[in-house]
FISELO-681626 format. One record per atom (N, C-alpha, C): residue in one letter; residue number from 1; z, x, y. Coordinates in steps of 0.2 Angstrom, whole numbers, padded with zeros to 4 digits. Layout:
# FISELO-681626
("A"; NUM; (Z; X; Y))
...
This chain:
# FISELO-681626
("M"; 1; (0075; 0044; -0074))
("M"; 1; (0076; 0046; -0068))
("M"; 1; (0077; 0040; -0064))
("E"; 2; (0081; 0040; -0059))
("E"; 2; (0083; 0034; -0054))
("E"; 2; (0080; 0037; -0047))
("F"; 3; (0078; 0032; -0044))
("F"; 3; (0075; 0034; -0037))
("F"; 3; (0081; 0034; -0033))
("V"; 4; (0082; 0036; -0027))
("V"; 4; (0088; 0036; -0022))
("V"; 4; (0086; 0032; -0016))
("E"; 5; (0088; 0027; -0015))
("E"; 5; (0088; 0024; -0008))
("E"; 5; (0089; 0028; -0003))
("G"; 6; (0084; 0028; 0001))
("G"; 6; (0084; 0032; 0009))
("G"; 6; (0083; 0027; 0015))
("K"; 7; (0084; 0030; 0020))
("K"; 7; (0083; 0025; 0027))
("K"; 7; (0080; 0030; 0032))
("I"; 8; (0076; 0025; 0035))
("I"; 8; (0072; 0029; 0040))
("I"; 8; (0074; 0024; 0047))
("I"; 9; (0074; 0028; 0052))
("I"; 9; (0075; 0025; 0059))
("I"; 9; (0072; 0018; 0061))
("E"; 10; (0065; 0018; 0059))
("E"; 10; (0062; 0013; 0060))
("E"; 10; (0063; 0005; 0056))
("E"; 11; (0067; 0006; 0050))
("E"; 11; (0068; 0000; 0046))
("E"; 11; (0070; -0005; 0049))
("K"; 12; (0070; -0010; 0047))
("K"; 12; (0071; -0016; 0049))
("K"; 12; (0075; -0021; 0043))
("V"; 13; (0080; -0024; 0044))
("V"; 13; (0084; -0028; 0041))
("V"; 13; (0083; -0036; 0041))
("L"; 14; (0080; -0038; 0037))
("L"; 14; (0078; -0045; 0037))
("L"; 14; (0082; -0049; 0032))
("G"; 15; (0088; -0053; 0033))
("G"; 15; (0092; -0056; 0028))
("G"; 15; (0095; -0050; 0024))
("D"; 16; (0094; -0051; 0017))
("D"; 16; (0097; -0045; 0013))
("D"; 16; (0092; -0040; 0011))
("A"; 17; (0086; -0041; 0014))
("A"; 17; (0081; -0036; 0013))
("A"; 17; (0080; -0031; 0018))
("V"; 18; (0078; -0024; 0016))
("V"; 18; (0076; -0019; 0021))
("V"; 18; (0069; -0017; 0021))
("F"; 19; (0067; -0017; 0026))
("F"; 19; (0058; -0016; 0027))
("F"; 19; (0058; -0010; 0031))
("P"; 20; (0054; -0004; 0028))
("P"; 20; (0052; -0004; 0021))
("P"; 20; (0058; -0002; 0017))
("K"; 21; (0057; -0003; 0011))
("K"; 21; (0063; 0000; 0006))
("K"; 21; (0061; 0007; 0005))
("T"; 22; (0065; 0011; 0007))
("T"; 22; (0064; 0019; 0006))
("T"; 22; (0066; 0022; 0000))
("L"; 23; (0061; 0024; -0004))
("L"; 23; (0065; 0027; -0011))
("L"; 23; (0063; 0035; -0012))
("N"; 24; (0068; 0039; -0012))
("N"; 24; (0067; 0046; -0013))
("N"; 24; (0068; 0049; -0020))
("P"; 25; (0066; 0054; -0021))
("P"; 25; (0067; 0057; -0028))
("P"; 25; (0075; 0058; -0031))
("P"; 26; (0076; 0059; -0036))
("P"; 26; (0082; 0059; -0040))
("P"; 26; (0087; 0064; -0035))
("I"; 27; (0094; 0063; -0035))
("I"; 27; (0098; 0068; -0033))
("I"; 27; (0098; 0075; -0036))
("G"; 28; (0097; 0080; -0033))
("G"; 28; (0097; 0087; -0035))
("G"; 28; (0089; 0089; -0035))
("K"; 29; (0085; 0085; -0033))
("K"; 29; (0078; 0087; -0032))
("K"; 29; (0077; 0087; -0024))
("T"; 30; (0077; 0093; -0021))
("T"; 30; (0076; 0092; -0014))
("T"; 30; (0069; 0089; -0012))
("Y"; 31; (0064; 0091; -0015))
("Y"; 31; (0057; 0088; -0015))
("Y"; 31; (0055; 0086; -0022))
("G"; 32; (0052; 0081; -0023))
("G"; 32; (0049; 0078; -0029))
("G"; 32; (0042; 0081; -0028))
("T"; 33; (0038; 0080; -0035))
("T"; 33; (0031; 0081; -0034))
("T"; 33; (0028; 0076; -0037))
("S"; 34; (0021; 0075; -0035))
("S"; 34; (0017; 0069; -0037))
("S"; 34; (0018; 0068; -0044))
("E"; 35; (0019; 0073; -0048))
("E"; 35; (0020; 0071; -0056))
("E"; 35; (0026; 0067; -0057))
("V"; 36; (0032; 0070; -0054))
("V"; 36; (0038; 0066; -0054))
("V"; 36; (0037; 0058; -0052))
("L"; 37; (0034; 0057; -0047))
("L"; 37; (0033; 0051; -0044))
("L"; 37; (0029; 0047; -0049))
("V"; 38; (0024; 0050; -0052))
("V"; 38; (0020; 0046; -0057))
("V"; 38; (0023; 0044; -0062))
("E"; 39; (0028; 0049; -0064))
("E"; 39; (0032; 0048; -0070))
("E"; 39; (0037; 0041; -0069))
("M"; 40; (0041; 0042; -0063))
("M"; 40; (0045; 0038; -0061))
("M"; 40; (0042; 0030; -0060))
("V"; 41; (0036; 0030; -0057))
("V"; 41; (0032; 0024; -0056))
("V"; 41; (0031; 0021; -0063))
("K"; 42; (0029; 0024; -0067))
("K"; 42; (0028; 0022; -0074))
("K"; 42; (0034; 0019; -0078))
("E"; 43; (0039; 0022; -0077))
("E"; 43; (0045; 0021; -0080))
("E"; 43; (0048; 0015; -0076))
("K"; 44; (0047; 0014; -0070))
("K"; 44; (0051; 0009; -0066))
("K"; 44; (0045; 0003; -0065))
("R"; 45; (0040; 0003; -0067))
("R"; 45; (0035; -0001; -0064))
("R"; 45; (0036; -0009; -0064))
("E"; 46; (0039; -0011; -0068))
("E"; 46; (0041; -0018; -0068))
("E"; 46; (0045; -0020; -0062))
("W"; 47; (0051; -0015; -0061))
("W"; 47; (0056; -0016; -0056))
("W"; 47; (0053; -0016; -0049))
("L"; 48; (0047; -0010; -0049))
("L"; 48; (0044; -0008; -0043))
("L"; 48; (0040; -0015; -0041))
("S"; 49; (0036; -0018; -0046))
("S"; 49; (0031; -0023; -0045))
("S"; 49; (0036; -0030; -0042))
("D"; 50; (0041; -0031; -0045))
("D"; 50; (0046; -0036; -0042))
("D"; 50; (0047; -0035; -0034))
("L"; 51; (0050; -0028; -0033))
("L"; 51; (0050; -0027; -0026))
("L"; 51; (0045; -0028; -0021))
("L"; 52; (0038; -0026; -0024))
("L"; 52; (0033; -0027; -0020))
("L"; 52; (0031; -0034; -0019))
("K"; 53; (0034; -0038; -0023))
("K"; 53; (0033; -0047; -0021))
("K"; 53; (0036; -0048; -0015))
("R"; 54; (0041; -0044; -0012))
("R"; 54; (0044; -0047; -0006))
("R"; 54; (0045; -0041; -0001))
("L"; 55; (0044; -0035; -0003))
("L"; 55; (0046; -0030; 0002))
("L"; 55; (0040; -0024; 0000))
("A"; 56; (0040; -0020; 0007))
("A"; 56; (0036; -0015; 0006))
("A"; 56; (0040; -0009; 0004))
("I"; 57; (0038; -0004; 0001))
("I"; 57; (0041; 0002; -0002))
("I"; 57; (0038; 0008; 0001))
("L"; 58; (0042; 0012; 0003))
("L"; 58; (0040; 0019; 0007))
("L"; 58; (0043; 0024; 0002))
("F"; 59; (0038; 0028; -0002))
("F"; 59; (0041; 0033; -0006))
("F"; 59; (0041; 0040; -0001))
("R"; 60; (0047; 0043; -0001))
("R"; 60; (0048; 0049; 0004))
("R"; 60; (0049; 0056; -0001))
("E"; 61; (0048; 0062; 0002))
("E"; 61; (0049; 0067; -0002))
("E"; 61; (0046; 0068; -0008))
("F"; 62; (0040; 0065; -0010))
("F"; 62; (0037; 0067; -0017))
("F"; 62; (0031; 0072; -0016))
("N"; 63; (0030; 0074; -0010))
("N"; 63; (0025; 0079; -0009))
("N"; 63; (0019; 0077; -0013))
("V"; 64; (0016; 0072; -0011))
("V"; 64; (0009; 0069; -0012))
("V"; 64; (0005; 0072; -0007))
("S"; 65; (0000; 0077; -0009))
("S"; 65; (-0003; 0080; -0002))
("S"; 65; (-0011; 0079; -0003))
("T"; 66; (-0013; 0076; -0008))
("T"; 66; (-0021; 0075; -0009))
("T"; 66; (-0023; 0069; -0011))
("P"; 67; (-0030; 0066; -0010))
("P"; 67; (-0030; 0060; -0012))
("P"; 67; (-0031; 0059; -0019))
("E"; 68; (-0032; 0063; -0024))
("E"; 68; (-0031; 0063; -0030))
("E"; 68; (-0025; 0063; -0033))
("E"; 69; (-0020; 0066; -0030))
("E"; 69; (-0014; 0064; -0033))
("E"; 69; (-0011; 0057; -0030))
("F"; 70; (-0013; 0055; -0025))
("F"; 70; (-0012; 0048; -0022))
("F"; 70; (-0014; 0042; -0027))
("Q"; 71; (-0021; 0046; -0029))
("Q"; 71; (-0024; 0041; -0034))
("Q"; 71; (-0020; 0039; -0040))
("S"; 72; (-0018; 0045; -0043))
("S"; 72; (-0013; 0045; -0048))
("S"; 72; (-0007; 0041; -0047))
("V"; 73; (-0004; 0041; -0043))
("V"; 73; (0001; 0037; -0042))
("V"; 73; (-0001; 0029; -0041))
("V"; 74; (-0007; 0028; -0038))
("V"; 74; (-0009; 0020; -0038))
("V"; 74; (-0011; 0019; -0045))
("E"; 75; (-0014; 0023; -0048))
("E"; 75; (-0015; 0021; -0056))
("E"; 75; (-0009; 0020; -0060))
("A"; 76; (-0003; 0024; -0058))
("A"; 76; (0003; 0023; -0063))
("A"; 76; (0005; 0016; -0062))
("V"; 77; (0004; 0013; -0056))
("V"; 77; (0007; 0006; -0055))
("V"; 77; (0003; 0001; -0059))
("N"; 78; (-0003; 0002; -0062))
("N"; 78; (-0007; -0001; -0067))
("N"; 78; (-0009; -0008; -0065))
("W"; 79; (-0011; -0009; -0059))
("W"; 79; (-0013; -0016; -0056))
("W"; 79; (-0021; -0015; -0057))
("D"; 80; (-0024; -0020; -0057))
("D"; 80; (-0031; -0021; -0057))
("D"; 80; (-0034; -0018; -0050))
("E"; 81; (-0039; -0015; -0051))
("E"; 81; (-0044; -0013; -0044))
("E"; 81; (-0045; -0018; -0041))
("M"; 82; (-0043; -0018; -0033))
("M"; 82; (-0046; -0023; -0029))
("M"; 82; (-0052; -0020; -0025))
("A"; 83; (-0058; -0023; -0025))
("A"; 83; (-0063; -0022; -0020))
("A"; 83; (-0061; -0022; -0013))
("Y"; 84; (-0063; -0018; -0010))
("Y"; 84; (-0061; -0019; -0002))
("Y"; 84; (-0066; -0023; 0001))
("L"; 85; (-0065; -0029; 0004))
("L"; 85; (-0071; -0033; 0007))
("L"; 85; (-0068; -0033; 0015))
("G"; 86; (-0064; -0031; 0018))
("G"; 86; (-0062; -0031; 0024))
("G"; 86; (-0067; -0030; 0030))
("P"; 87; (-0065; -0032; 0036))
("P"; 87; (-0070; -0030; 0042))
("P"; 87; (-0070; -0024; 0044))
("T"; 88; (-0065; -0020; 0044))
("T"; 88; (-0065; -0013; 0046))
("T"; 88; (-0069; -0007; 0043))
("H"; 89; (-0070; -0003; 0046))
("H"; 89; (-0075; 0003; 0043))
("H"; 89; (-0070; 0008; 0040))
("R"; 90; (-0071; 0008; 0033))
("R"; 90; (-0067; 0013; 0029))
("R"; 90; (-0072; 0017; 0025))
("A"; 91; (-0069; 0023; 0024))
("A"; 91; (-0073; 0027; 0019))
("A"; 91; (-0070; 0029; 0012))
("K"; 92; (-0073; 0028; 0007))
("K"; 92; (-0070; 0030; 0000))
("K"; 92; (-0070; 0036; 0000))
("V"; 93; (-0063; 0039; -0003))
("V"; 93; (-0061; 0046; -0003))
("V"; 93; (-0061; 0047; -0010))
("T"; 94; (-0058; 0042; -0015))
("T"; 94; (-0059; 0044; -0022))
("T"; 94; (-0061; 0037; -0025))
("D"; 95; (-0060; 0035; -0031))
("D"; 95; (-0061; 0029; -0034))
("D"; 95; (-0057; 0023; -0032))
("R"; 96; (-0051; 0025; -0030))
("R"; 96; (-0046; 0019; -0028))
("R"; 96; (-0043; 0021; -0021))
("V"; 97; (-0045; 0026; -0018))
("V"; 97; (-0042; 0028; -0011))
("V"; 97; (-0047; 0027; -0005))
("Y"; 98; (-0046; 0024; 0000))
("Y"; 98; (-0050; 0023; 0005))
("Y"; 98; (-0045; 0025; 0011))
("T"; 99; (-0049; 0027; 0017))
("T"; 99; (-0046; 0028; 0023))
("T"; 99; (-0044; 0022; 0026))
("A"; 100; (-0040; 0023; 0031))
("A"; 100; (-0036; 0017; 0034))
("A"; 100; (-0041; 0013; 0039))
("N"; 101; (-0045; 0017; 0042))
("N"; 101; (-0050; 0015; 0048))
("N"; 101; (-0055; 0020; 0051))
("Q"; 102; (-0061; 0018; 0050))
("Q"; 102; (-0066; 0024; 0053))
("Q"; 102; (-0069; 0022; 0059))
("A"; 103; (-0066; 0017; 0062))
("A"; 103; (-0069; 0014; 0069))
("A"; 103; (-0069; 0019; 0073))
("P"; 104; (-0073; 0020; 0079))
("P"; 104; (-0073; 0025; 0084))
("P"; 104; (-0067; 0024; 0089))
("V"; 105; (-0064; 0029; 0091))
("V"; 105; (-0057; 0028; 0095))
("V"; 105; (-0058; 0024; 0100))
("G"; 106; (-0063; 0023; 0104))
("G"; 106; (-0063; 0017; 0109))
("G"; 106; (-0064; 0011; 0107))
("Q"; 107; (-0066; 0009; 0101))
("Q"; 107; (-0067; 0003; 0098))
("Q"; 107; (-0061; -0002; 0098))
("C"; 108; (-0060; -0008; 0100))
("C"; 108; (-0054; -0012; 0099))
("C"; 108; (-0053; -0014; 0091))
("I"; 109; (-0048; -0013; 0089))
("I"; 109; (-0047; -0016; 0082))
("I"; 109; (-0042; -0023; 0083))
("N"; 110; (-0044; -0028; 0081))
("N"; 110; (-0040; -0034; 0081))
("N"; 110; (-0034; -0034; 0076))
("F"; 111; (-0029; -0037; 0079))
("F"; 111; (-0023; -0037; 0074))
("F"; 111; (-0026; -0041; 0068))
("T"; 112; (-0024; -0037; 0062))
("T"; 112; (-0025; -0042; 0056))
("T"; 112; (-0018; -0041; 0051))
("M"; 113; (-0019; -0046; 0047))
("M"; 113; (-0014; -0046; 0041))
("M"; 113; (-0016; -0047; 0035))
("K"; 114; (-0013; -0047; 0031))
("K"; 114; (-0014; -0046; 0023))
("K"; 114; (-0019; -0053; 0022))
("C"; 115; (-0024; -0053; 0020))
("C"; 115; (-0029; -0058; 0018))
("C"; 115; (-0032; -0062; 0024))
("S"; 116; (-0030; -0059; 0030))
("S"; 116; (-0034; -0062; 0036))
("S"; 116; (-0041; -0063; 0035))
("W"; 117; (-0044; -0058; 0032))
("W"; 117; (-0051; -0058; 0032))
("W"; 117; (-0053; -0063; 0026))
("Q"; 118; (-0049; -0065; 0022))
("Q"; 118; (-0051; -0070; 0017))
("Q"; 118; (-0052; -0076; 0021))
("V"; 119; (-0048; -0079; 0025))
("V"; 119; (-0046; -0084; 0029))
("V"; 119; (-0053; -0085; 0033))
("S"; 120; (-0054; -0079; 0036))
("S"; 120; (-0061; -0080; 0040))
("S"; 120; (-0066; -0081; 0037))
("L"; 121; (-0067; -0077; 0030))
("L"; 121; (-0073; -0078; 0026))
("L"; 121; (-0073; -0087; 0024))
("F"; 122; (-0067; -0089; 0022))
("F"; 122; (-0068; -0096; 0019))
("F"; 122; (-0069; -0101; 0026))
("L"; 123; (-0067; -0099; 0032))
("L"; 123; (-0068; -0104; 0037))
("L"; 123; (-0076; -0103; 0038))
("D"; 124; (-0080; -0097; 0037))
("D"; 124; (-0087; -0096; 0040))
("D"; 124; (-0090; -0100; 0034))
("T"; 125; (-0087; -0099; 0029))
("T"; 125; (-0091; -0102; 0022))
("T"; 125; (-0091; -0111; 0024))
("L"; 126; (-0086; -0112; 0026))
("L"; 126; (-0085; -0120; 0028))
("L"; 126; (-0089; -0121; 0032))
("S"; 127; (-0089; -0117; 0038))
("S"; 127; (-0094; -0119; 0044))
("S"; 127; (-0101; -0119; 0042))
("L"; 128; (-0103; -0114; 0037))
("L"; 128; (-0111; -0115; 0034))
("L"; 128; (-0111; -0121; 0030))
("V"; 129; (-0107; -0123; 0026))
("V"; 129; (-0107; -0129; 0021))
("V"; 129; (-0109; -0135; 0025))
("K"; 130; (-0103; -0135; 0030))
("K"; 130; (-0105; -0142; 0037))
("K"; 130; (-0113; -0141; 0040))
("L"; 131; (-0115; -0135; 0041))
("L"; 131; (-0122; -0134; 0045))
("L"; 131; (-0128; -0138; 0040))
("F"; 132; (-0126; -0136; 0033))
("F"; 132; (-0131; -0138; 0029))
("F"; 132; (-0130; -0144; 0025))
("H"; 133; (-0125; -0148; 0027))
("H"; 133; (-0125; -0155; 0024))
("H"; 133; (-0125; -0160; 0029))
């Protein structure tokens, strides 16, 4: 089975890349299922991994509706599990699925980007080392 490229109004074109790259179920399937998505991810794992090195992927119309179904998709990618060590409050929903943020509505959430907490942790560690030397 092959993914069908889709489009969303919010997508951005950056050079020859579209962000996010939208992937839909094969033609002829109005709506896919989580089982179809898991099968396709396993089949196309290498191609998807290469894409994820430079793009974000948005899977559309696969009807993934429970945390357990989402976890099965995550596990199909077959990447090592990464512990969450970030600064925001998150709740663990399943073994590999967390909420996006559990902070109260009135609390300011600082802009973050991938691995920004690691830089902060590194700088804090450097500061501690400097204090003790």
